[in-house]
N, C-alpha and C positions, 0 to 999 in steps of 0.2 A: 260656505256653510261651516261645518264643524269637522275636525279631523278625528274620526272614530278610532284611529290607530294609536293616538297619543295616550299616555298614561292618565289616570285620573288626576294625578298630581299636576301634570302639565296642563290639563284642561282648566284647572283652577289657579294655575301659575303659583303652585306651592312647592316647597322643597320636598324631595322624596325622603320622608322620615316618618317615624311613628309619632313623635311629638310634634304636633302641628298646632298652629294658631286656629282654634275652632271658630273664633269670632271672624277672622279673616276668611275662613272657609265659608261661613254663612254669607258674608258680604259678596264674595265672588260667585257663590251659587245663585244668589238673588240677581246679580248682574247678568249671569249667563242665561238664566231662565227668562229674564225680561227680554234679552236679545233674541231668543229663539222661540218664544212662546207662540203657540199656534194662533192666538188671537191677532198677532201682528201680521199673520199671513192669510187672513180670512179672504182677501180678494186676490191672492196669488194663484198661480196655476196649481193643478192637482199635484204635480211633482214637487213643487216648492212646499206645499202644505204637508205632504208626506215627509219630506226632508225635515221640516220644522218639527213635526211630531216625533220623528226618530231622534232628532237632536235633543229635544226636551226629555224624552225617555232616557237617553244616554246620560244626560246631565243629572237627572234624578237618581239614576242607578249609581253613578260615580259619587254623588253627594252622600247617599245612604251608606256607601262603602267606606268613605273617608270619615263620616260623622261617628260611626261606631268603632270603638277601640278594638273590639274583637274582629270585625270585618276588615278594618284597616290593617291589622297585624296579619291576617290571612292573606290579604292582597299584597302586602310587602313581601311576605315569604314566597308567594306565587311569583312575583317579579324576580325573586332571587332563585327561582326554580327549586324551591323547597316545598315538599308535600307535608302538610301538617298531620296527615294520617288520622284525622279525627274519626273517620268511619272504621278504620282497620286496626288502629293501635289504641287499645283501651288500657294499656299498662300504665300505672301511675305509682309514684312513690308511696310506700306504706303509710307514712305520716299524713299524706294528703288524703288517702282513702279513709283513714280513721277519722280525720277531721270532717270529711263529707258525711260519714255515718253519724257523727255527733250532731252535725247541723240538721240532718234529716230527723233524728230523734227529737231534737229541740222544736223543730217545726211541727212535727206530729203531735207532740205534747201540747204546744200552744194552740194548735188548731183544735185538738180534741176538747180542750178546756175553754175554747172560745176566748182566749186571752189576747185581746187586741194589742195591749201594751207590749207584751212579750214578742209578738210578731213584728211590731214596729221596731223594737230594739234589735231583733234579729235582722230585719231589713237594713237598718242603719249599719250594723256590724258587717253584714255581707257587702254592702257598697264600699265600706272602708277597705275590706279585704280585696275586693275587685280593683279598687283604685291602686292599692299597693302592688298588685300583680301587673296592672297597666304601667305603673312606674318602672317595674322590673323589665317589662317588655321594651319600654323605651330605651333602657340601658342595654338590653341584649341586642336589639335591632340597630339602634342608632349609634350607640357607643362602642359596643364590642363586636358587632357584626356576627354575633353568635346565634346563627339561625337555627341550629339543631336544638339548643336549649329554648330558644324562642318558640319553636314548634310545640315543645312540651308545655310551655306557659300558655300557649293558645288553647291547647287541649284542656288545661286546668281552668282557664277563664271560661271556656264553654260550659264545663261542669258548674261553675259558680253562677253563670248567667241562668242556667236551668234552675238552680236552687233559688236564686233571686226571684225568678218568675213564679216558682212554687209558693214562696212567701207572699208575693203580691196577690196570687190567686186566693190564698188562705185569708188574707186581709179583706179582699173583696167579698168572699163568702160570708164573712162575719158582718160586714157593713151592709150588704145588700141581701 
């Protein structure tokens, strides 16, 4: 069956790194799911069907972790025994906090005026900021092995993903 103790990277035969080939991840995921899919074990014993279901669940969880930049960074830091302290350390650099306040004000204004164009522009800008932070994470984790600063970047990215979700929710509220 499947080795549940191997890393998510080993499961998909990928290098242990933040910067991964997501197309290759997608391919390896589809191959793994096809190999262990419960439909292939429909006539197998109860134990084999249970193992198949557990394997598929594990494969799906590993895929979701590696597919998301934020989750992948968290996972890599966990492998390096670094706690991102997302729940306990809310300290952020002042410039980042000020930028977050400006983003929230812009979102609130666009939402209040039902300005779809402004919200879409904010979404585009936010995704560009998030991509820049993911690029920085790749450098911190893969290049510099600077896990302490990477943990701060993970906390920042978490804030940004929440803002991106807020923008998406505001767009949906206008459209629907």
